[in-house]
DOKOLRO-558240 format. One record per residue: residue number from 1; x, z, y of N, C-alpha, C in turn. Coordinates in pm, whole numbers, plus 50000, padded with zeros to 5 digits. Each point is the difference from the previous one (the first is absolute). Layout:
REM DOKOLRO-558240
VOVEX:k:n.east:n.up:n.north:ca.east:ca.up:ca.north:c.east:c.up:c.north
VOVEX:NUM:X:Z:Y:X:Z:Y:X:Z:Y
...
***
This chain:
REM DOKOLRO-558240
VOVEX:k:n.east:n.up:n.north:ca.east:ca.up:ca.north:c.east:c.up:c.north
VOVEX:1:87969:16115:87097:50128:49980:50068:49975:49962:50146
VOVEX:2:49900:49906:50022:49968:49960:50138:49949:50119:50079
VOVEX:3:49920:50084:49930:49949:50119:50068:50114:50089:50044
VOVEX:4:50102:50011:49909:50115:50085:50031:50077:49942:50117
VOVEX:5:50012:49865:50003:50068:49937:50113:49925:50027:50129
VOVEX:6:49867:49984:49992:49919:50023:50120:50011:50143:50046
VOVEX:7:49999:50091:49898:50012:50142:50035:50133:50028:50063
VOVEX:8:50106:49936:49939:50134:50020:50056:50011:49943:50139
VOVEX:9:49939:49881:50021:50006:49939:50132:49921:50082:50100
VOVEX:10:49886:50055:49951:49921:50087:50089:50077:50123:50038
VOVEX:11:50077:50052:49902:50079:50118:50031:50105:49968:50104
VOVEX:12:50058:49878:49988:50101:49960:50098:49937:49984:50138
VOVEX:13:49878:49934:50004:49932:49981:50128:49963:50133:50063
VOVEX:14:49954:50095:49912:49963:50133:50051:50121:50071:50053
VOVEX:15:50110:49986:49925:50121:50066:50045:50050:49939:50130
VOVEX:16:49976:49869:50017:50044:49932:50121:49924:50054:50120
VOVEX:17:49870:50033:49974:49920:50055:50111:50050:50137:50041
VOVEX:18:50038:50082:49907:50043:50136:50033:50150:50015:50004
VOVEX:19:50072:49902:49960:50145:50004:49989:50043:49888:49909
VOVEX:20:50111:49944:50014:50040:49883:49923:50016:50035:49853
VOVEX:21:49926:49922:49912:50010:50022:49855:50126:49934:49949
VOVEX:22:50081:50076:49934:50126:49949:49947:49994:49972:49850
VOVEX:23:49901:50066:49932:49994:49987:49854:49866:50047:49949
VOVEX:24:49981:49991:49866:49881:50052:49933:50046:50103:49897
VOVEX:25:49929:50111:49995:50039:50110:49912:49895:50017:49890
VOVEX:26:50047:50014:49876:49910:50029:49887:49981:50150:49995
VOVEX:27:49876:50045:50025:49974:50144:50002:49994:50059:49859
VOVEX:28:49991:49912:49899:49999:50051:49862:50138:50048:49957
VOVEX:29:50105:49930:50047:50135:50038:49957:50096:50023:50117
VOVEX:30:49955:49965:50123:50085:50023:50117:50101:49892:50027
VOVEX:31:49996:49890:49925:50098:49895:50021:49965:49919:50123
VOVEX:32:50100:49970:50082:49983:49923:50123:50033:49855:49969
VOVEX:33:49906:49909:50037:50013:49859:49968:50011:49919:50127
VOVEX:34:50069:49886:49991:50032:49922:50120:49877:49937:50062
VOVEX:35:49910:49941:49920:49881:49932:50054:49892:49995:49893
VOVEX:36:49891:49926:50031:49885:49994:49909:50036:49934:49867
VOVEX:37:50088:49899:50005:50040:49933:49876:50070:50097:49905
VOVEX:38:50092:50082:50055:50068:50100:49917:49901:50104:49950
VOVEX:39:49901:50035:50085:49899:50098:49959:49917:49946:49884
VOVEX:40:49963:49869:50008:49923:49938:49891:50080:50000:49870
VOVEX:41:50128:49965:50011:50086:49998:49881:50011:50139:49938
VOVEX:42:50014:50102:50089:50010:50139:49953:49870:50042:49931
VOVEX:43:49886:49958:50058:49871:50037:49941:49984:49939:49860
VOVEX:44:50044:49874:49984:49990:49935:49869:50087:50068:49896
VOVEX:45:50120:50041:50039:50092:50061:49906:49965:50144:49966
VOVEX:46:49951:50074:50101:49978:50145:49980:49855:50037:49977
VOVEX:47:49908:49914:50045:49859:50034:49990:49952:50090:50113
VOVEX:48:50086:50025:50096:49961:50084:50115:49908:49921:50093
VOVEX:49:49907:50073:50066:49901:49932:50085:49990:50057:50141
VOVEX:50:50066:50109:50027:49988:50065:50132:50124:49974:50084
VOVEX:51:49978:49933:50113:50109:49965:50092:49959:50035:50143
VOVEX:52:50098:50022:50086:49976:50025:50143:50115:49942:50082
VOVEX:53:49969:49976:50127:50103:49947:50087:50105:50105:50027
VOVEX:54:50117:49951:50036:50110:50092:50028:50087:49940:50111
VOVEX:55:50045:50088:50084:50090:49956:50107:50146:50009:49957
VOVEX:56:50019:50042:49875:50137:50011:49949:50056:49860:49979
VOVEX:57:50114:49976:50056:50061:49869:49992:50094:49992:49878
VOVEX:58:49985:49894:49925:50088:49977:49885:50116:49915:50047
VOVEX:59:50114:50058:49993:50118:49930:50048:50034:49886:49902
VOVEX:60:50038:49886:50052:50041:49891:49911:50126:50037:49923
VOVEX:61:50007:49950:49878:50115:50031:49915:50124:49930:50051
VOVEX:62:50110:50074:49991:50128:49939:50032:50045:49914:49882
VOVEX:63:50101:49921:50020:50052:49916:49893:50046:50084:49881
VOVEX:64:50062:50115:50031:50046:50088:49893:49882:50055:49922
VOVEX:65:49894:50040:50075:49881:50055:49934:49932:49893:49914
VOVEX:66:49996:49877:50053:49940:49891:49922:50076:49978:49870
VOVEX:67:50133:50000:50008:50082:49982:49881:49978:50113:49900
VOVEX:68:49992:50125:50055:49978:50115:49911:49864:49991:49932
VOVEX:69:49897:49961:50079:49866:49986:49943:49998:49891:49892
VOVEX:70:50067:49890:50027:50006:49891:49903:50073:50043:49873
VOVEX:71:50108:50078:50017:50075:50050:49884:49914:50092:49915
VOVEX:72:49920:50084:50069:49911:50091:49927:49896:49923:49919
VOVEX:73:49945:49895:50062:49900:49919:49930:50062:49930:49878
VOVEX:74:50122:49950:50019:50067:49933:49888:50032:50099:49888
VOVEX:75:50040:50122:50037:50031:50101:49900:49876:50037:49919
VOVEX:76:49885:50014:50072:49876:50032:49930:49960:49886:49905
VOVEX:77:50019:49876:50047:49966:49885:49916:50090:49994:49877
VOVEX:78:50131:50026:50020:50093:50000:49887:49966:50110:49900
VOVEX:79:49961:50116:50054:49962:50112:49912:49876:49966:49918
VOVEX:80:49905:49933:50066:49878:49961:49930:50031:49897:49891
VOVEX:81:50087:49904:50032:50038:49899:49902:50075:50061:49883
VOVEX:82:50088:50098:50029:50076:50066:49893:49906:50075:49906
VOVEX:83:49899:50067:50059:49904:50073:49917:49922:49904:49910
VOVEX:84:49958:49886:50058:49926:49901:49921:50089:49939:49892
VOVEX:85:50128:49978:50034:50094:49945:49902:50019:50096:49883
VOVEX:86:50003:50129:50029:50014:50100:49895:49879:49998:49907
VOVEX:87:49882:49989:50060:49877:49994:49919:50000:49874:49912
VOVEX:88:50041:49887:50060:50005:49875:49924:50099:50010:49884
VOVEX:89:50116:50064:50025:50102:50013:49895:49949:50086:49884
VOVEX:90:49928:50109:50034:49945:50088:49895:49897:49925:49916
VOVEX:91:49916:49921:50068:49899:49922:49926:50067:49896:49910
VOVEX:92:50108:49938:50051:50071:49900:49921:50064:50063:49877
VOVEX:93:50058:50121:50017:50061:50070:49885:49894:50036:49896
VOVEX:94:49884:50045:50048:49892:50036:49907:49952:49877:49923
VOVEX:95:49985:49889:50071:49955:49876:49934:50104:49950:49900
VOVEX:96:50129:50011:50036:50106:49957:49909:50004:50086:49875
VOVEX:97:49975:50130:50018:49999:50091:49885:49887:49964:49904
VOVEX:98:49884:49968:50056:49886:49960:49917:50031:49869:49927
VOVEX:99:50063:49905:50073:50032:49870:49940:50100:50016:49885
VOVEX:100:50102:50084:50022:50101:50021:49895:49940:50067:49877
VOVEX:101:49912:50096:50024:49936:50071:49887:49918:49901:49917
VOVEX:102:49926:49913:50069:49921:49900:49927:50091:49904:49923
VOVEX:103:50112:49961:50063:50095:49910:49933:50063:50064:49878
VOVEX:104:50035:50130:50010:50060:50071:49887:49902:50010:49883
VOVEX:105:49874:50031:50032:49898:50009:49894:49984:49866:49929
VOVEX:106:49998:49891:50078:49985:49868:49940:50121:49964:49914
VOVEX:107:50120:50036:50049:50122:49971:49925:50001:50075:49867
VOVEX:108:49959:50127:50002:49995:50079:49876:49902:49939:49900
VOVEX:109:49885:49955:50052:49900:49940:49911:50054:49872:49936
VOVEX:110:50069:49918:50080:50056:49875:49948:50107:50028:49896
VOVEX:111:50087:50099:50028:50106:50034:49905:49942:50052:49868
VOVEX:112:49896:50082:50009:49937:50053:49878:49940:49886:49918
VOVEX:113:49936:49905:50067:49940:49887:49930:50108:49916:49932
VOVEX:114:50114:49981:50071:50110:49922:49942:50058:50069:49876
VOVEX:115:50011:50134:50004:50050:50074:49885:49910:49981:49878
VOVEX:116:49868:50009:50023:49906:49984:49890:50007:49858:49943
VOVEX:117:50010:49901:50089:50010:49862:49953:50128:49977:49920
VOVEX:118:50111:50064:50047:50128:49986:49929:49992:50060:49859
VOVEX:119:49934:50116:49988:49984:50064:49869:49917:49911:49907
VOVEX:120:49890:49946:50052:49916:49912:49919:50075:49875:49958
VOVEX:121:50082:49946:50092:50078:49880:49968:50103:50029:49891
VOVEX:122:50065:50117:50008:50098:50038:49898:49933:50016:49863
VOVEX:123:49883:50064:49999:49928:50017:49874:49959:49865:49941
VOVEX:124:49954:49910:50086:49959:49868:49952:50119:49923:49942
VOVEX:125:50115:50004:50071:50118:49929:49951:50051:50059:49869
VOVEX:126:49994:50135:49989:50044:50064:49876:49911:49957:49883
VOVEX:127:49868:49994:50025:49907:49959:49894:50025:49855:49959
VOVEX:128:50024:49913:50100:50026:49860:49969:50131:49983:49924
VOVEX:129:50101:50078:50039:50129:49993:49931:49986:50044:49854
VOVEX:130:49926:50107:49979:49979:50050:49864:49926:49896:49916
VOVEX:131:49896:49940:50058:49924:49898:49927:50087:49879:49969
VOVEX:132:50088:49964:50094:50089:49887:49979:50098:50027:49885
VOVEX:133:50057:50121:49996:50093:50035:49893:49930:50000:49864
VOVEX:134:49878:50051:49998:49926:50002:49874:49967:49858:49954
VOVEX:135:49967:49912:50096:49970:49862:49963:50124:49931:49944
VOVEX:136:50117:50026:50061:50124:49942:49950:50031:50051:49859
VOVEX:137:49972:50129:49976:50024:50056:49867:49910:49933:49896
VOVEX:138:49875:49974:50039:49908:49935:49906:50044:49857:49971
VOVEX:139:50047:49930:50105:50047:49863:49980:50121:49998:49907
VOVEX:140:50093:50093:50023:50121:50007:49917:49963:50028:49854
VOVEX:141:49907:50092:49980:49958:50032:49863:49933:49880:49934
VOVEX:142:49922:49925:50079:49933:49882:49945:50102:49894:49959
VOVEX:143:50103:49983:50085:50105:49902:49968:50072:50037:49871
VOVEX:144:50032:50129:49983:50067:50045:49878:49912:49979:49878
VOVEX:145:49871:50028:50017:49908:49980:49887:49991:49852:49962
VOVEX:146:49997:49913:50104:49996:49855:49972:50127:49955:49928
VOVEX:147:50116:50053:50039:50126:49963:49935:49998:50038:49852
VOVEX:148:49953:50122:49973:49995:50045:49860:49904:49913:49919
VOVEX:149:49888:49964:50063:49903:49918:49928:50057:49862:49969
VOVEX:150:50072:49940:50097:50060:49868:49977:50109:50007:49893
VOVEX:151:50078:50109:50002:50106:50016:49900:49940:50013:49860
VOVEX:152:49893:50078:49986:49934:50016:49871:49943:49867:49951
VOVEX:153:49940:49925:50093:49940:49872:49961:50110:49902:49954
VOVEX:154:50112:49999:50074:50111:49911:49961:50053:50037:49863
VOVEX:155:50010:50129:49971:50049:50045:49869:49905:49960:49889
VOVEX:156:49870:50012:50026:49901:49962:49899:50004:49849:49974
VOVEX:157:50011:49923:50109:50005:49854:49982:50124:49959:49922
VOVEX:158:50113:50063:50026:50124:49968:49929:49987:50034:49852
VOVEX:159:49938:50114:49969:49983:50040:49860:49911:49902:49926
VOVEX:160:49898:49950:50067:49911:49903:49936:50073:49870:49972
VOVEX:161:50084:49959:50097:50074:49875:49980:50100:50013:49884
VOVEX:162:50057:50117:49982:50099:50022:49894:49934:50035:49867
VOVEX:163:49870:50007:49999:49927:50027:49877:50016:50141:49950
VOVEX:164:50021:50093:50090:50010:50140:49958:49901:50084:50079
VOVEX:165:49976:50113:49942:49904:50091:50063:50075:50097:50091
VOVEX:166:49952:50008:50122:50065:50092:50095:49957:50141:49970
VOVEX:167:50099:50086:50002:49966:50141:49979:49911:50048:50114
VOVEX:168:49911:50084:49959:49906:50052:50100:50077:50073:50108
VOVEX:169:49969:49961:50121:50065:50066:50115:49899:50088:50070
VOVEX:170:50049:50104:50060:49905:50088:50072:49924:49921:50105
VOVEX:171:49873:50022:50001:49916:49929:50098:50042:50039:50141
VOVEX:172:50002:49899:50083:50036:50026:50140:49895:50091:50062
VOVEX:173:50043:50092:50076:49902:50090:50064:49900:49920:50081
VOVEX:174:49878:50041:49993:49897:49931:50077:50022:50024:50147
VOVEX:175:49938:49912:50077:50017:50011:50146:49949:50133:50051
VOVEX:176:49892:50046:49936:49944:50127:50047:50098:50113:49980
VOVEX:177:50082:49991:49885:50095:50108:49975:50128:49981:50079
VOVEX:178:50033:49873:50031:50128:49972:50066:49991:50016:50151
VOVEX:179:49895:49945:50057:49993:49996:50145:49947:50132:50054
VOVEX:180:50065:50054:50100:49947:50122:50061:49869:49971:50070
VOVEX:181:49907:50086:49986:49870:49982:50063:50012:50016:50150
VOVEX:182:49941:49910:50076:50011:50011:50146:49946:50134:50047
VOVEX:183:50078:50067:50081:49955:50128:50056:49902:49973:50113
VOVEX:184:49905:50089:50014:49901:49985:50106:50068:50009:50136
VOVEX:185:49985:49896:50080:50065:49998:50132:49922:50088:50097
VOVEX:186:50072:50057:50095:49934:50084:50102:49950:49917:50116
VOVEX:187:50030:49869:50001:49955:49914:50109:49849:49983:49992
VOVEX:188:49937:49989:50114:49855:49983:50005:49959:49855:50014
VOVEX:189:50097:49908:50001:49969:49859:50016:50080:49916:49900
VOVEX:190:49950:49880:49977:50070:49905:49912:50005:49864:50069
VOVEX:191:50120:49945:50009:50016:49866:50057:50005:49901:49884
VOVEX:192:49899:49917:49991:49988:49906:49887:50030:49857:50043
VOVEX:193:50065:49927:49910:50021:49856:50016:49956:49935:49869
VOVEX:194:49895:49919:50007:49938:49944:49879:50006:49848:50006
VOVEX:195:50055:49940:49894:50001:49854:49989:49875:49960:49922
VOVEX:196:49900:49950:50072:49870:49967:49942:49985:49849:49985
VOVEX:197:49896:49955:49928:49980:49855:49982:49986:49925:50132
VOVEX:198:49940:50065:50100:49978:49933:50129:50107:50025:50103
VOVEX:199:50110:50062:49962:50107:50028:50095:50037:50147:50000
VOVEX:200:50095:50034:50082:50050:50139:50003:49908:50088:50083
VOVEX:201:49975:50119:49950:49919:50100:50070:50086:50123:50025
VOVEX:202:49996:50054:50121:50078:50119:50034:49911:50099:50073
VOVEX:203:50026:50128:49978:49922:50102:50069:50055:50139:49974
VOVEX:204:49966:50092:50090:50036:50141:49985:49871:50078:49980
VOVEX:205:49988:50068:49885:49875:50065:49961:50024:50147:49970
VOVEX:206:49893:50083:50008:50012:50140:49959:50040:50010:49853
VOVEX:207:50079:50100:49966:50051:50015:49864:49888:50022:49898
VOVEX:208:49884:50045:50045:49890:50027:49907:49912:49876:49977
VOVEX:209:50035:49887:50061:49925:49876:49976:50019:49957:49855
VOVEX:210:49890:49958:49935:50010:49957:49859:50043:49853:49994
VOVEX:211:50050:49961:49883:50042:49861:49981:49880:49907:50007
VOVEX:212:49882:50050:49959:49878:49919:50009:49965:49972:50146
VOVEX:213:50020:50098:50087:49973:49979:50142:50098:49898:50059
VOVEX:214:50125:50006:49954:50099:49901:50045:49955:49860:49958
VOVEX:215:49950:49989:49877:49952:49870:49950:49890:49944:50090
VOVEX:216:49906:50087:50042:49893:49957:50090:50056:49950:50133
VOVEX:217:50099:50070:50053:50060:49960:50129:50067:49864:49990
VOVEX:218:50070:49977:49888:50067:49871:49981:49897:49887:49996
VOVEX:219:49890:50024:49931:49895:49896:49992:49934:49978:50136
VOVEX:220:49971:50109:50072:49935:49987:50131:50088:49926:50100
VOVEX:221:50131:50012:49985:50092:49930:50090:50023:49855:49958
VOVEX:222:49928:49954:49896:50009:49860:49960:50120:49965:49916
VOVEX:223:50069:50101:49945:50118:49972:49918:49966:49983:49852
VOVEX:224:49873:50025:49964:49955:49982:49862:49849:49984:50002
VOVEX:225:49946:49941:49892:49855:49976:49995:49932:50070:49883
VOVEX:226:50074:50063:49914:49940:50066:49885:50080:50121:49957
VOVEX:227:49969:50054:49881:50074:50116:49950:50149:49970:49987
VOVEX:228:50081:50104:50018:50145:49983:49998:50065:50090:49896
VOVEX:229:50114:49953:49950:50086:50082:49915:50126:50032:50080
VOVEX:230:50034:50129:50007:50116:50043:50079:50118:50033:49909
VOVEX:231:50118:49966:50046:50122:50035:49926:50110:50031:50099
VOVEX:232:50102:50071:49949:50115:50039:50081:50126:49946:49933
VOVEX:233:50087:49937:50080:50121:49937:49943:50105:50103:49963
VOVEX:234:50034:50086:50092:50102:50104:49976:49944:50135:50036
VOVEX:235:49989:50090:49903:50013:49974:49856:49881:49917:49951
VOVEX:236:50021:49921:49894:49896:49911:49953:49883:50080:49946
VOVEX:237:49881:49972:50055:49883:50075:49955:49875:49917:50028
VOVEX:238:49906:50000:49904:49872:49935:50017:49893:50108:50011
VOVEX:239:49917:49991:50102:49897:50102:50022:49870:49957:49932
VOVEX:240:49941:50092:49927:49876:49973:49928:49882:50016:50094
VOVEX:241:49883:49953:49954:49879:50016:50079:49967:50148:50021
VOVEX:242:50031:50081:49899:49972:50143:50012:50086:50063:50110
VOVEX:243:50123:49950:50016:50090:50056:50100:49960:49963:50142
VOVEX:244:49911:49901:50014:49954:49964:50133:49924:50113:50068
VOVEX:245:49948:50091:49919:49926:50114:50057:50094:50109:50051
VOVEX:246:50129:49988:49972:50096:50101:50044:50051:49968:50140
VOVEX:247:50047:50106:50068:50051:49983:50137:50141:49942:49998
VOVEX:248:50042:49950:50115:50135:49946:50012:50104:50108:49973
VOVEX:249:49969:50123:50039:50093:50111:49974:50012:50024:49850
VOVEX:250:49887:50001:49929:50002:50024:49855:50073:49889:49925
VOVEX:251:49995:49879:50054:50065:49887:49933:50147:49985:50039
VOVEX:252:50050:50091:50084:50141:49994:50041:50029:49889:50100
VOVEX:253:49900:49960:50077:50016:49891:50097:50014:50052:50143
VOVEX:254:50049:50122:50012:50021:50064:50131:50147:50037:50010
VOVEX:255:50068:49981:50111:49949:49956:50132:49996:49849:50018
VOVEX:256:50056:49920:49908:49994:49855:50015:50008:49936:49861
VOVEX:257:49950:49877:49992:50002:49931:49871:49975:49851:50023
VOVEX:258:50054:49919:49907:49976:49855:50001:49928:49965:49870
VOVEX:259:49885:49934:50010:49918:49968:49883:49974:49850:49993
VOVEX:260:49964:49957:49879:49954:49863:49978:49856:50008:49954
VOVEX:261:49916:49912:50054:49859:49997:49962:49965:49859:49953
VOVEX:262:49946:49992:49879:49960:49870:49944:49852:50005:49963
VOVEX:263:49938:49885:49993:49858:49994:49966:49979:50050:49858
VOVEX:264:49897:50082:49983:49972:50059:49868:49934:49896:49909
***
């Protein structure tokens, strides 16, 4: 740049010797520049390197010309800003489209998961409702059987007191024949509440857990110190040692059950 200034100044001095230098001319493009500073600026912007002195005088701009030049510069700047604004808007639309697509995919995945959970919840509730109805039916049958047994016993006692022999009455149906057998529940878990010698024990276990495994858990939790005998109040049932090898599902203790455990 300094070289260009020196060259421009030299051109002016040379022109002064042979005639007054009024300007500097770019021989690469023919543009006439006011002085060395303008020539340096032109060289930086255009990359041109060849300049010579010129006696051509650049007339100063009038006020109208200055205003027109300023308006042109502002128009070019506004045009450049508008073009950049258009590019920015297109990029913003593209980014928003990508964001919405990702949001829609996530929403669909969440909705699908909710549908599956709702179906599983309905199936679980239906299984629990069925098991509850069956348990109520067994309790009702047990109550009826107990009533018949008490009535028969009262009749026998009365006959003995009156010194007569009671006519043979049909034997009350056994519990196995009267009570409906618990249907296998479709639930995969069993919620147990056990009243043990050392306090109450509660837990949710897989339906395939055996009663013997439950016994071990009760002992490990400090609720018992030795072998246990398990029983169920409603319907009334005592579990044998052999039945301890059966799963909670096989014993009809799914999806929930309340047991009593006493020392063997």
